[in-house]
C-alpha positions in Angstrom: -28.1 -58.9 -6.4 -28.4 -56.3 -3.7 -28.6 -57.4 0.2 -31.8 -55.1 0.6 -33.4 -57.1 -2.0 -32.0 -60.5 -0.8 -33.5 -59.7 2.8 -37.0 -58.9 1.9 -39.8 -60.4 4.3 -40.5 -63.1 1.4 -36.6 -64.0 1.1 -34.8 -65.7 3.8 -37.5 -64.4 6.5 -39.9 -66.7 4.5 -37.7 -69.7 4.7 -37.6 -69.4 8.5 -41.4 -68.8 8.6 -41.8 -72.1 6.5 -39.7 -74.1 8.8 -41.6 -72.7 12.0 -45.0 -74.0 10.1 -43.5 -77.3 9.2 -42.4 -78.0 12.9 -46.1 -76.9 14.0 -47.5 -79.3 11.4 -45.1 -82.1 12.9 -46.4 -81.3 16.3 -50.0 -81.4 15.2 -49.7 -85.0 13.8 -48.0 -86.1 17.3 -51.9 -85.5 18.6 -53.7 -86.0 15.4 -52.1 -87.8 12.2 -54.8 -87.3 9.7 -55.0 -83.2 10.4 -51.0 -83.6 10.5 -50.8 -85.1 7.0 -53.1 -82.6 5.5 -51.3 -79.7 7.1 -48.4 -81.1 5.8 -49.7 -81.6 2.3 -50.6 -77.8 2.6 -47.4 -76.6 3.8 -45.5 -78.0 0.8 -47.7 -76.5 -1.6 -47.7 -72.9 -0.1 -43.8 -73.6 0.1 -43.8 -74.5 -3.4 -46.0 -71.3 -4.4 -43.6 -68.9 -2.4 -40.7 -70.6 -3.9 -41.9 -70.0 -7.4 -42.6 -66.5 -6.5 -39.4 -65.6 -5.4 -37.6 -67.0 -8.4 -40.0 -65.5 -10.6 -39.1 -61.8 -8.7 -35.6 -62.5 -9.0 -35.6 -63.4 -12.7 -37.6 -60.1 -13.2 -35.1 -58.0 -11.2 -32.0 -59.6 -13.1 -33.9 -58.9 -16.5 -34.6 -55.3 -15.3 -31.2 -54.6 -14.2 -29.6 -56.2 -17.1 -31.9 -54.0 -19.4 -31.1 -50.9 -17.5 -27.3 -51.6 -17.3 -27.5 -52.1 -21.4 -29.5 -48.4 -21.7 -27.1 -46.7 -19.4 -24.0 -48.0 -21.5 -25.8 -47.4 -24.8 -26.3 -43.9 -23.7 -23.1 -42.9 -21.5 -21.3 -41.9 -24.2 -23.9 -39.4 -25.5 -24.6 -38.1 -22.1 -21.0 -37.3 -21.4 -20.7 -35.6 -24.7 -23.9 -33.4 -24.2 -22.5 -32.2 -20.7 -22.5 -28.6 -20.7 -19.1 -28.6 -19.3 -15.8 -29.9 -20.1 -13.8 -33.2 -19.1 -10.4 -33.7 -19.7 -8.2 -36.5 -18.6 -4.4 -36.1 -18.7 -1.3 -38.7 -18.3 1.5 -38.6 -16.0 3.6 -36.6 -18.6 0.7 -34.1 -18.6 -0.7 -34.6 -22.0 -4.3 -35.1 -22.9 -5.6 -38.7 -22.9 -9.4 -38.4 -23.5 -11.7 -35.3 -23.6 -15.4 -35.0 -23.9 -17.3 -33.1 -26.9 -17.5 -30.1 -24.9 -13.6 -29.9 -24.3 -12.8 -31.0 -27.8 -15.0 -28.0 -29.3 -12.6 -25.7 -28.0 -10.1 -26.4 -30.4 -12.2 -27.5 -33.5 -9.0 -27.1 -35.9 -7.0 -29.9 -34.0 -7.2 -33.1 -32.2 -6.6 -32.8 -28.4 -5.4 -36.1 -27.7 -1.6 -36.3 -27.1 -1.4 -32.5 -27.0 0.6 -31.1 -23.8 -1.8 -29.1 -21.5 1.1 -26.6 -20.9 0.7 -25.6 -24.6 -3.1 -25.9 -24.8 -3.4 -23.7 -21.4 -0.1 -22.2 -20.8 -1.9 -20.5 -17.4 -2.3 -24.1 -15.9 1.2 -25.0 -15.5 1.5 -23.9 -11.9 -1.6 -25.7 -11.0 -0.8 -28.8 -13.0 2.4 -29.4 -11.0 0.6 -29.3 -7.7 0.4 -32.4 -5.9 -1.3 -33.7 -2.5 1.0 -33.7 0.2 0.4 -37.0 2.0 2.1 -35.9 5.1 0.0 -32.7 5.4 -3.2 -32.6 7.2 -4.5 -29.6 5.1 -3.5 -31.0 1.6 -4.9 -29.4 -1.4 -7.0 -32.0 -3.3 -8.2 -29.4 -6.0 -7.2 -25.9 -7.8 -9.9 -23.5 -9.4 -8.4 -21.0 -11.8 -10.2 -18.8 -14.3 -8.7 -18.6 -18.1 -9.6 -16.7 -21.1 -9.5 -18.6 -24.5 -10.7 -17.5 -27.8 -12.6 -14.3 -26.2 -14.4 -16.6 -23.9 -13.7 -17.3 -20.4 -13.6 -20.7 -18.3 -13.1 -22.1 -14.9 -11.0 -24.8 -14.6 -11.3 -27.1 -11.8 -8.0 -29.5 -11.6 -8.0 -32.9 -9.3 -4.1 -33.2 -9.5 -4.6 -36.8 -7.7 -6.9 -37.9 -10.2 -5.4 -36.1 -13.4 -8.8 -34.9 -14.0 -9.6 -31.2 -15.4 -13.3 -30.0 -15.2 -13.9 -26.7 -17.3 -17.0 -24.6 -17.2 -17.8 -21.7 -19.3 -18.5 -18.7 -17.3 -18.4 -16.0 -20.1 -21.6 -14.3 -19.1 -20.6 -14.2 -15.7 -17.2 -12.9 -16.3 -18.7 -10.2 -18.7 -21.2 -9.2 -16.0 -18.3 -9.0 -13.3 -16.2 -6.9 -15.4 -18.9 -4.7 -16.4 -20.1 -4.1 -12.8 -16.2 -3.4 -11.9 -15.8 -1.2 -14.5 -19.1 0.8 -14.0 -18.4 1.3 -10.2 -18.5 4.8 -9.0 -15.4 6.8 -8.2 -15.6 10.5 -6.9 -12.9 13.1 -7.2 -12.3 16.6 -6.2 -10.1 18.9 -8.4 -8.5 22.0 -7.0 -6.5 25.0 -8.5 -4.1 24.7 -5.6 -2.2 28.0 -6.1 -4.9 30.4 -7.9 -4.1 33.3 -5.5 -0.4 33.1 -5.6 -0.6 32.8 -9.7 -3.0 35.5 -10.0 -1.6 37.9 -7.3 -0.7 40.7 -9.5 -3.3 40.4 -12.0 -6.6 42.4 -12.2 -10.2 41.2 -12.1 -10.0 40.6 -15.9 -6.9 38.8 -16.1 -7.8 36.5 -13.6 -11.1 35.5 -15.1 -9.6 34.9 -18.3 -6.9 32.8 -16.7 -9.4 30.8 -14.7 -11.6 30.4 -17.9 -8.5 29.1 -19.9 -7.6 26.6 -17.1 -11.1 25.7 -16.7 -11.8 24.9 -20.4 -8.5 22.7 -20.7 -9.9 21.0 -17.6 -13.2 20.4 -19.1 -11.6 19.2 -22.4 -9.8 16.5 -20.4 -12.8 15.2 -18.4 -14.6 14.7 -21.6 -11.8 13.0 -23.1 -12.0 10.2 -20.3 -15.6 10.3 -19.8 -15.7 12.1 -16.5 -18.6 14.0 -15.3 -17.3 17.4 -14.1 -19.0 20.1 -12.2 -17.9 23.5 -11.1 -18.2 24.3 -7.5 -16.3 27.5 -7.2 -13.8 29.5 -8.9 -11.0 26.9 -7.9 -12.8 23.6 -7.1 -14.2 20.9 -9.2 -16.3 17.8 -8.4 -15.4 14.7 -10.5 -17.9 11.6 -11.0 -16.5 8.9 -13.2 -16.3 5.1 -13.5 -13.4 2.7 -12.4 -12.7 1.9 -15.9 -12.2 6.2 -16.2 -10.1 6.2 -13.6 -8.0 3.0 -14.5 -7.3 5.1 -18.0 -6.6 8.1 -15.9 -4.0 6.3 -13.9 -2.7 4.9 -17.1 -2.3 8.3 -18.4 -0.6 9.4 -15.4 -2.8 12.5 -15.2 -1.3 14.3 -18.1 -3.7 17.3 -16.9 -1.2 18.1 -14.1 1.6 18.6 -16.7 -0.9 20.4 -19.3 -2.1 23.1 -16.8 1.7 23.8 -15.4 3.0 24.1 -19.0 0.0 26.2 -20.2 0.8 28.7 -17.4 4.5 28.6 -17.4 4.8 32.1 -18.8 3.3 33.5 -15.4 5.4 34.2 -12.4 4.1 31.4 -10.5 2.9 28.6 -12.8 -0.7 27.6 -12.3 -1.0 23.9 -10.7 -3.4 21.3 -10.0 -4.3 19.0 -6.9 -6.5 16.2 -7.6 -7.9 13.7 -5.0 -9.7 10.7 -6.1 -11.3 7.9 -3.9 -12.7 4.2 -5.3 -14.0 1.2 -3.4 -16.0 2.6 -0.4 -19.4 1.0 0.6 -21.2 4.3 0.4 -21.3 7.5 -1.9 -21.0 9.5 1.5 -17.9 7.6 2.5 -16.3 7.9 -1.1 -16.6 11.5 -0.7 -14.9 11.6 2.6 -12.0 9.7 1.2 -11.9 12.0 -1.9 -11.5 14.9 0.4 -8.9 12.9 2.4 -7.0 12.1 -1.0 -7.0 16.0 -1.9 -5.6 16.6 1.5 -2.9 14.1 1.2 -2.0 15.6 -2.3 -2.0 19.2 -0.8 -0.1 18.1 2.3 2.8 16.6 -0.2 3.0 20.0 -1.5 0.4 20.1 -4.5 0.8 19.7 -8.1 -0.1 15.9 -7.9 -3.0 13.5 -7.8 -3.8 11.1 -5.0 -5.8 8.2 -5.7 -7.2 6.1 -2.6 -8.7 2.6 -4.2 -9.5 0.3 -1.2 -6.3 -0.1 0.5 -4.0 1.0 -2.3 -2.7 4.8 -2.0 -1.2 6.2 -5.4 0.4 9.3 -6.1 1.0 10.9 -9.6 2.8 13.9 -10.7 4.4 16.2 -7.9 7.3 17.1 -9.9 7.5 20.7 -9.0 8.5 22.2 -5.7 5.7 23.3 -3.4 4.6 26.8 -3.7 5.4 29.1 -1.0 2.6 30.8 1.0 2.9 34.5 1.3 0.6 34.8 4.3 1.7 34.4 7.9 -2.0 34.1 8.9 -1.6 30.3 9.4 1.6 30.5 11.3 -0.1 33.1 13.7 -3.3 30.9 14.1 -1.4 27.7 14.8 0.8 29.6 17.3 -1.9 30.6 19.2 -3.4 27.3 19.4 -0.3 25.6 20.4 0.0 28.3 23.1 -3.5 27.5 24.4 -2.7 23.5 24.1 0.6 24.3 26.4 -1.2 26.2 29.2 -4.0 23.5 29.2 -1.3 20.8 29.9 0.5 19.7 32.9 3.5 18.8 31.0 4.8 19.0 27.4 6.8 16.1 25.9 8.7 17.0 22.5 9.9 14.1 20.4 11.6 13.8 16.9 12.4 11.0 14.6 14.7 8.0 15.0 18.4 9.4 14.5 17.8 12.8 15.2 19.6 15.3 13.0 20.2 18.9 13.5 16.8 20.1 12.3 14.9 17.6 14.6 16.8 18.8 17.8 17.0 22.2 16.8 13.1 22.0 16.5 12.6 20.4 19.6 14.6 23.1 21.3 12.6 25.6 19.7 9.5 24.1 21.0 11.0 23.4 24.6 11.7 27.5 24.5 8.1 28.1 23.5 6.7 26.2 26.5 9.1 27.2 29.0 8.0 30.8 28.4 4.6 29.9 30.3 6.2 27.9 33.0 5.3 24.3 32.0 7.1 21.3 32.8 8.7 20.4 29.7 10.8 17.6 28.4 12.7 16.4 25.1 13.0 12.6 24.2 16.4 11.3 23.2 17.6 7.7 23.3 21.2 8.4 22.4 23.5 10.7 20.4 24.6 10.1 17.1 27.6 11.6 14.9 25.1 13.9 13.4 24.3 15.9 16.7 27.5 15.1 18.9 28.8 18.4 18.7 25.4 20.3 19.3 24.9 18.1 22.3 28.2 18.7 23.8 27.3 22.5 23.7 24.0 21.7 25.3 25.6 19.7 28.0 27.5 22.7 29.1 24.1 24.5 29.9 22.5 22.9 33.0 18.9 24.0 32.3 18.6 23.0 28.7 20.6 19.8 29.5 18.1 18.8 32.2 15.4 19.0 29.8 16.5 15.9 27.9 15.1 12.6 29.0 15.0 9.0 27.9 12.3 7.2 26.2 11.3 5.3 29.2 11.3 8.4 31.5 8.9 10.1 28.9 6.6 6.9 29.2 6.3 7.4 33.1 5.9 11.0 32.7 3.1 10.8 30.4 -0.4 11.4 31.6 -3.9 11.8 30.5 -3.4 15.9 30.7 0.3 15.8 28.8 0.9 17.2 25.4 2.8 15.4 22.9 4.8 17.6 20.2 6.2 15.5 17.2 8.8 17.4 15.3 10.4 16.9 11.9 8.0 13.7 11.1 4.5 12.8 10.6 4.8 9.2 10.8 4.3 7.4 14.3 6.7 4.3 13.2 9.5 6.7 12.5 9.3 8.6 15.9 11.9 8.1 18.6 9.2 6.1 20.7 6.0 4.9 18.6 4.7 3.9 22.3 4.4 7.5 23.3 2.6 8.5 20.2 -0.3 5.4 21.2 -0.5 6.7 24.7 -0.8 10.3 24.6 -4.0 11.6 24.3 -3.3 15.1 22.6 -0.6 15.1 19.9 0.7 18.1 18.0 2.4 17.5 14.4 4.9 20.2 13.4 6.7 19.0 10.2 7.6 20.1 6.5 7.9 16.7 4.9 5.4 16.0 2.1 2.7 14.0 3.7 3.0 9.9 3.3 0.4 7.3 3.4 1.3 6.9 7.2 0.2 9.8 9.1 -1.0 10.6 12.8 -4.5 11.3 11.9 -5.8 11.7 15.2 -3.7 14.8 16.4 -5.2 17.9 17.7 -2.9 20.4 16.0 -1.2 19.8 12.7 1.2 22.2 11.1 2.4 20.6 8.2 4.0 22.8 5.5 5.9 21.1 2.7 7.0 24.6 1.1 9.0 25.1 4.5 12.9 24.2 4.4 13.1 22.7 7.6 11.1 22.3 10.6 13.2 24.7 12.4 12.2 27.2 10.0 8.4 26.4 11.2 9.2 26.7 14.8 10.7 29.9 14.5 7.7 31.3 12.9 5.6 29.9 15.6 8.2 31.5 18.0 7.5 35.0 16.6 3.7 34.8 17.4 3.6 32.4 20.2 4.8 35.1 23.0 5.0 38.8 22.7 8.7 39.1 23.8 10.9 35.9 23.0 14.3 36.2 24.4 16.8 33.2 23.0 20.0 32.4 24.5 22.8 32.2 22.1 23.0 28.3 21.7 19.1 28.2 21.3 18.9 30.6 18.7 21.9 28.7 17.1 20.5 25.6 17.3 17.4 26.6 15.3 19.6 28.3 12.7 21.9 25.3 12.5 18.8 23.0 11.5 17.9 25.4 8.6 21.5 25.6 7.6 21.8 21.7 7.3 18.4 21.2 5.7 18.7 23.8 3.1 22.6 22.6 2.4 23.8 25.9 3.6 21.0 27.7 2.2 21.3 26.5 -1.4 18.4 24.2 -1.9 14.8 24.3 -0.8 14.8 27.9 0.3 12.3 30.6 0.1 11.8 34.1 1.3 10.3 32.8 4.6 13.5 30.6 5.1 15.7 33.6 5.0 13.2 35.7 7.0 13.4 33.2 9.9 17.2 33.0 9.7 17.4 36.7 9.8 15.3 36.6 13.2 17.3 34.0 14.5 20.5 35.9 13.7 19.1 39.2 15.4 18.3 36.9 18.4 21.9 35.8 18.8 22.7 32.9 16.7 26.3 32.2 16.4 27.2 31.6 12.7 30.9 30.7 13.6 29.5 28.2 16.2 27.6 26.8 13.4 30.2 26.3 11.3 32.3 24.5 14.0 29.2 22.2 14.4 29.2 21.3 11.0 32.9 20.9 10.4 34.1 17.5 8.7 36.2 14.9 10.1 39.2 14.4 7.8 38.5 10.4 8.1 35.2 11.0 7.2 36.2 12.9 4.2 38.4 10.2 3.2 35.9 7.5 3.7 33.3 9.7 1.4 35.9 9.9 -1.1 36.4 6.3 -0.9 32.7 5.7 -1.8 32.5 8.4 -4.5 35.4 6.5 -6.3 32.8 3.7 -7.1 30.0 5.8 -8.4 28.4 5.5 -11.8 26.1 7.2 -14.0 22.6 6.1 -15.0 20.2 7.5 -17.6 22.7 10.3 -18.2 22.2 12.2 -15.2 21.8 10.0 -12.1 24.8 9.2 -10.0 24.5 5.7 -8.1 27.4 4.8 -5.7 27.2 1.5 -4.0 29.9 0.7 -1.3 32.1 -2.6 -1.0 30.1 -5.5 0.5 30.9 -5.7 4.1 31.8 -2.2 4.6 29.3 -0.5 7.2 28.9 3.2 6.9 26.6 5.4 9.1 23.6 7.0 7.8 25.0 10.5 8.2 27.9 9.6 6.2 25.6 8.0 3.5 23.9 11.0 3.3 26.5 13.2 3.2 28.0 11.3 0.1 24.8 11.9 -1.7 24.9 15.3 -1.1 28.4 15.6 -2.5 27.4 13.9 -5.6 25.0 16.6 -6.4 27.9 19.0 -6.9 29.4 17.0 -9.7 28.8 18.1 -13.3 25.8 16.9 -15.3 24.4 15.0 -12.0 20.8 15.9 -11.3 20.2 13.3 -8.9 22.3 10.9 -6.5 21.6 7.6 -4.8 24.0 6.1 -2.4 23.5 2.4 -1.3 25.5 0.9 1.7 25.2 -1.5 4.6 24.5 0.4 8.0 26.1 -0.5 11.3 22.7 -1.8 12.6 22.7 -4.3 9.5 20.0 -2.9 7.5 20.6 -1.4 3.8 20.4 2.4 3.7 19.6 4.2 0.6 19.9 8.2 0.5 18.5 10.0 -2.6 19.1 13.6 -3.4 18.0 15.6 -6.4 18.1 19.2 -7.7 14.6 19.3 -8.3 14.2 18.1 -11.8 13.8 14.5 -10.7 11.1 13.4 -7.6 13.2 11.2 -5.4 10.5 11.1 -3.0 8.8 8.6 -5.3 11.5 6.4 -6.0 12.1 6.1 -2.1 8.3 5.4 -1.3 7.9 2.7 -4.1 10.9 1.2 -1.9 9.1 1.8 1.3 10.8 5.1 2.4 10.0 8.7 1.9 11.0 12.3 2.4 10.9 15.2 0.2 11.1 15.9 -3.6 14.7 16.9 -3.4 15.8 14.7 -0.2 14.6 11.2 0.8 15.7 7.8 2.0 14.8 4.3 2.9 16.1 1.4 4.6 16.0 -2.0 3.5 16.2 -5.3 5.4 18.1 -7.4 2.4 21.4 -7.7 1.1 23.4 -5.2 -0.7 23.1 -6.6 -4.2 19.1 -6.9 -3.7 18.9 -3.3 -2.5 20.7 -2.2 -5.6 18.8 -4.4 -7.9 15.7 -3.4 -6.5 16.5 0.4 -7.1 17.7 0.0 -10.4 14.2 -1.7 -11.3 12.2 1.3 -9.7 14.2 3.8 -11.8 13.5 1.8 -15.0 10.0 1.5 -14.0 9.5 5.3 -13.6 11.5 5.7 -16.9 9.1 3.7 -18.6 6.1 5.3 -17.2 6.5 8.8 -17.1 10.4 9.7 -17.3 12.7 10.3 -14.4 13.2 14.1 -15.3 10.7 17.2 -15.7 
């Protein structure tokens, strides 16, 4: 019997009260025995009555508890079987020992007793293997997982210590949740990114017909995927769609990009689209801003592609064609004047390129240094140390006292940087890739001059951005700026040669990624005193390096018919410059449209250099591995083994081949 019932006032307390009464009666008898005898008799009578009442209470309580227990046992099986959730007990070997009716009804065609849980619910295998770690203070006692069975959804609550599984049906909740997610709003912007170039030689009637033809194709595409499309201007459209439609568009890899390009392939300049899409923001206004930002990202990468910003995920689709060269120089002139004003307002200009700088980075830095020196502004170029790709150029720089004195270390630059200083970043737009990322954070004003396709990481707070992916090199962009930044720019032969050398290296001696503006910039530099013979000496190859390249090329193999893959021997460390040179050399081989070279670098990282002739976007391949670059020139550094780097590269190539094909 429960103690709280035994300790009632007419229980043990009654006994003590009776003993006290008996003691008082005995005391009374001492003074008056007649009254004492009467009191004693009354006490015994009262004690008997109390004892009988207590016994009756206990008998009634026992009968009540017995009856209640019988009723509970009689209905407990029915209650468990009618619970609105399932109960499964499993054995040590993870086979079903017992289930209630709810769980058994999931498999009406068979008995669950003795069946392995792994076969009934394969998704539970990882959860069933979990065990409480008795040595851990934060041991996991239960696991929850959602599973689908026969078009219905269930939430499983697994308690490994008790070998017990609870399951609740959440079909209605899951359907509503999926419906909510699928119907969430996404906003996009479609832009005919080269309408002026494509219709340059057309009259008004032909231009209108071209726009109508492309507009009809875009409208049909939008209807096919349930997209609301609203034309804002002759070259811009607003898209409103659900997340489900967005997922279908991503699954289709935005085929409208290829459709419009192929439909206008007979034009001198085929029409291309750029699409920016955003999803996952809290407000519609924020969605619109993200959509515009995604469009800017697509345009910054050269156009002819779609950029999708979904939460923290940023994905790119398309981008198979080279960026269209813009014929107008208006932008170059505007940027040059803005840069001139910023330089004149600054007490000091600090110029910085990317880590392990090449000819293009050093040449562009020297060009910006020249521009700032025209306005008598204290200017310095940040260089931590030389490397084989710029050794010969730096030897020539050191012969000129004024130019050599402009180079400073990153530590010196950190000390010189002030609130009124201007930082100019050349040949990269990623803060993490700069020679000293702390300078970017410390600088109050940053200017970016770069020719690489825009990546997810970007110096967004820059006061001036000159990002033109159509350009061959940063030196080409700087050369154009120099023609507008001052009325009379007079180069020394070394300054002009450094700029021309940067263009020469990035264009592979004017064979790749060149436009009319490239040759115009080269002509301007040649007229300004650039020494082509010196460039030839700067770019001469060492015999030992040539033999080393031949050793690497000897191990090359062909993938997918047109991809050359060379992997160096384990333990052999190759400088990044030599890795890139081998990739360039492989492109000269017959039937090779793209090349990849994988090797261990002296710093212990695995370097992968990728090159193509334009029919394959190697930038997308390298971005999936964490790197970046151009459509025809990209690279990545991985912190893993040589075998792992090769495996990851081949897996990415296989994924792209399965999704949309490797070649245009």
